[in-house]
C-alpha positions in Angstrom: 114.2 103.1 119.6 116.1 105.1 116.8 114.8 108.7 116.2 114.0 110.2 113.4 117.1 112.0 113.2 118.8 109.1 113.7 117.4 107.4 110.8 117.8 110.3 108.5 121.1 111.4 109.5 123.5 111.2 106.6 126.9 110.2 107.5 130.4 110.6 105.7 133.7 108.8 106.6 137.0 110.1 105.2 140.4 108.3 105.5 143.8 108.1 104.3 144.7 105.2 102.0 148.1 104.9 102.6 149.0 103.6 105.8 151.8 101.2 107.4 151.6 97.7 106.7 150.8 96.6 109.8 147.8 98.3 109.3 147.0 97.1 105.9 147.3 93.6 106.9 144.8 93.8 109.5 142.4 95.4 107.3 143.2 93.0 104.7 141.5 90.5 107.0 138.4 91.8 106.4 138.0 91.1 103.0 136.5 88.2 101.4 139.1 85.7 99.4 137.8 87.4 96.3 138.4 91.1 97.4 142.0 90.1 98.6 142.8 88.3 94.9 141.1 91.5 93.1 143.9 93.7 95.0 146.8 91.4 94.4 146.0 91.7 90.6 147.1 95.5 90.7 150.1 95.8 88.8 150.9 98.4 91.5 151.5 96.9 95.0 150.7 100.7 96.3 147.1 100.3 94.1 146.4 96.9 95.5 146.9 98.4 99.3 144.6 101.3 98.7 141.9 99.3 97.2 142.4 96.7 100.5 142.2 99.8 102.8 139.4 101.2 101.0 137.1 98.7 100.8 138.0 97.1 104.2 136.9 100.3 105.9 133.5 99.9 103.5 132.5 96.7 104.8 133.8 96.9 108.5 130.9 100.6 108.6 128.4 98.3 107.1 129.3 95.3 109.5 128.9 97.2 112.2 125.4 98.7 111.7 123.9 95.1 110.2 125.6 93.3 113.5 127.6 91.1 110.9 131.3 89.6 110.3 132.9 91.9 107.7 134.0 89.4 105.2 130.4 87.6 105.1 128.3 90.5 103.5 127.3 89.7 100.0 126.8 92.8 97.5 125.0 92.5 94.1 125.1 95.4 91.2 122.8 97.4 89.4 122.2 97.9 85.7 125.3 100.6 85.5 127.5 98.4 88.2 126.6 100.4 91.3 126.5 98.1 94.2 123.9 97.2 97.0 123.9 95.1 99.9 122.2 92.2 99.2 119.1 91.4 101.5 119.2 94.7 103.5 118.4 98.4 102.8 121.2 100.4 104.0 122.6 102.6 101.1 126.4 103.4 100.4 128.4 104.9 98.4 132.7 105.0 98.0 134.8 106.7 96.4 139.0 107.2 96.4 141.3 109.3 94.7 145.2 108.9 95.4 146.0 109.1 98.7 142.2 109.3 100.3 138.9 107.6 100.3 135.7 108.5 101.2 132.7 106.7 102.3 128.7 107.7 102.5 126.1 105.5 104.3 121.9 106.9 105.0 119.6 104.2 106.0 116.9 104.8 103.6 118.0 106.8 100.4 120.4 106.6 97.7 123.4 108.9 97.9 126.8 109.6 95.7 130.0 110.8 96.6 133.1 111.6 95.1 136.5 112.5 96.2 139.1 113.8 93.5 143.0 115.0 93.8 143.5 118.1 91.9 145.7 117.0 89.3 148.1 119.7 87.7 148.5 117.9 84.5 144.9 118.0 83.2 143.3 120.6 80.2 141.0 121.2 82.3 139.5 124.0 80.0 139.8 121.7 77.0 137.6 118.3 79.1 135.3 121.1 80.2 134.7 122.4 76.5 133.6 118.7 76.2 132.0 117.4 78.9 130.4 120.2 80.6 127.6 122.5 79.9 128.6 126.1 77.7 127.4 127.6 81.6 129.8 125.5 83.9 132.8 125.8 81.0 132.4 129.7 80.7 132.4 130.1 84.3 135.4 128.0 84.5 137.1 130.1 81.9 136.4 132.8 83.4 138.4 131.6 86.7 142.0 133.0 87.5 144.5 130.5 86.3 145.4 129.5 89.8 142.0 128.9 90.5 140.7 127.2 87.8 141.7 123.7 88.3 140.2 124.0 91.6 137.0 124.7 90.2 137.4 121.9 87.6 137.1 119.6 90.3 134.7 121.5 92.1 132.7 120.6 89.6 133.2 117.0 88.8 132.7 116.3 92.0 129.3 117.4 92.2 129.0 116.1 88.9 130.1 112.7 89.5 128.1 112.4 92.8 124.9 113.5 91.1 125.9 110.3 88.7 126.1 107.7 91.5 123.6 108.8 93.5 121.4 108.8 90.2 122.5 105.4 89.3 122.2 105.9 85.9 125.9 105.9 85.2 127.8 108.3 83.1 125.2 108.1 79.8 123.6 111.0 81.9 126.3 113.4 82.5 124.9 115.9 80.4 121.8 116.1 82.0 123.1 118.1 85.1 124.8 121.5 85.6 126.6 122.4 88.4 126.2 126.1 89.5 128.9 127.7 92.6 128.3 130.2 94.1 128.4 132.2 97.3 125.9 130.0 99.1 127.3 127.0 98.4 126.3 124.1 95.1 123.1 123.7 93.4 121.7 121.4 90.5 119.8 121.8 87.3 118.8 119.7 85.5 117.3 119.3 81.7 116.1 116.6 79.4 118.4 114.0 77.9 119.9 115.4 74.7 122.9 114.3 73.1 125.4 115.8 70.0 125.8 113.2 67.3 129.8 113.6 66.8 130.4 112.6 70.0 128.6 109.4 69.9 131.8 107.8 69.7 133.4 108.9 72.8 134.0 106.5 75.6 132.2 108.6 77.8 128.9 110.1 77.0 128.4 112.0 74.1 128.4 115.7 75.3 128.7 118.5 73.0 131.8 119.9 71.8 132.4 123.6 72.3 134.3 126.3 71.2 137.0 128.0 73.5 134.7 129.9 76.2 135.8 133.5 77.6 134.7 135.7 80.9 131.4 137.0 79.2 131.0 134.5 76.3 127.1 134.1 75.6 126.3 130.8 74.8 123.5 131.7 72.5 126.2 133.1 70.3 128.2 130.1 70.3 126.5 128.2 67.3 125.2 125.9 70.3 120.9 125.0 70.4 119.4 126.7 72.9 119.3 124.6 76.2 116.2 124.1 78.5 118.0 124.1 82.1 114.8 124.1 85.3 115.1 123.5 89.0 115.2 119.4 89.5 111.6 117.8 89.8 113.0 116.7 93.2 115.0 118.3 95.9 118.4 116.8 95.5 121.0 117.3 98.5 124.4 118.6 97.1 127.2 119.6 99.2 130.9 120.0 98.9 133.2 118.6 101.3 136.2 120.7 102.6 138.5 117.4 103.9 141.9 118.1 103.2 144.6 120.1 100.7 144.6 119.4 97.2 141.6 116.9 97.1 137.9 118.2 96.1 134.8 116.1 97.4 131.2 116.1 97.3 128.0 114.1 98.2 124.9 114.1 96.8 121.8 112.6 98.0 118.2 112.3 96.6 116.5 114.8 99.4 118.0 116.7 102.0 119.0 115.1 105.4 117.9 115.7 108.4 121.6 115.6 109.9 125.2 115.0 108.3 127.8 113.4 110.0 131.7 113.8 109.3 134.4 111.5 110.4 138.0 111.4 109.8 139.0 108.2 110.3 142.3 107.0 111.8 144.2 103.5 112.2 141.6 102.8 114.4 137.5 102.4 113.5 136.0 103.8 116.7 136.1 107.8 116.1 133.2 109.7 117.3 131.3 111.8 114.5 131.2 115.7 113.9 127.4 116.8 113.3 127.1 119.2 110.9 124.1 121.6 109.8 123.2 119.7 106.3 122.1 123.5 105.1 125.7 124.8 105.7 129.1 123.7 104.0 130.6 120.7 105.6 134.2 120.7 106.4 136.2 118.3 108.5 139.8 119.5 108.1 142.3 118.6 111.2 143.3 116.0 113.2 140.5 113.4 114.9 138.4 113.4 116.9 136.6 116.4 117.0 133.0 116.7 117.5 130.5 119.8 116.8 126.9 119.8 117.1 124.0 122.2 115.5 120.6 121.6 114.7 119.4 121.0 111.0 
């Protein structure tokens, strides 16, 4: 019989997407014909190979828990496109960016994961003013130049992971504020509020803000006051320190009893590293390595 801890373990798997041709071919065999066709439609073969690896990893991990063939798994999609397993209560989420992917699995509750490469060419302050809250933008602007790109990626992955866990999509991006402190990340929520002048943008309408500066007071920026509070439910949010040049995060509706972080190699079977969910999660270094701590 499964223990309560096993039933409430949040499993995280991260992996490289750029594998040798033979490994990609082997993983392709786990995909149904329609997903192989999707991979083949990418204009850049590299992107098709990465799609193949990410989706084959997901199918293999889910199929192992369901005692099913990976190619036979069927998925449904929610109103905002979030996938779910047809006929099975297992919850999962997949994210991939450039050369790495991240998968989260939980047997009982919805979750969201996000991994992002830190992109040098981004106008992080401009994006923050357009899509982040005033306090998030001010925090980012106050960082030293060399830390700002990393700070933006940390904020973005926490917000994106929450959006995916929440399931309503980008239309509620302005419902959550991320605070990054010495104790880790935490979420603050607010009632939905849109800015009419942003309504034509393809992403959700979020308030346009002037350049934030260190010590700036949002109350003097011309913005109407915002009411932020701790979330009604205790969202679990953790940053993941996986590999250099990437930021990653996981969000779940409630704190799990335990968290496992596994780095996958070319083989699927690697032992997990069981970490305390109240601590920041790190799984850098060559696999496999296993540590255990009480939640």
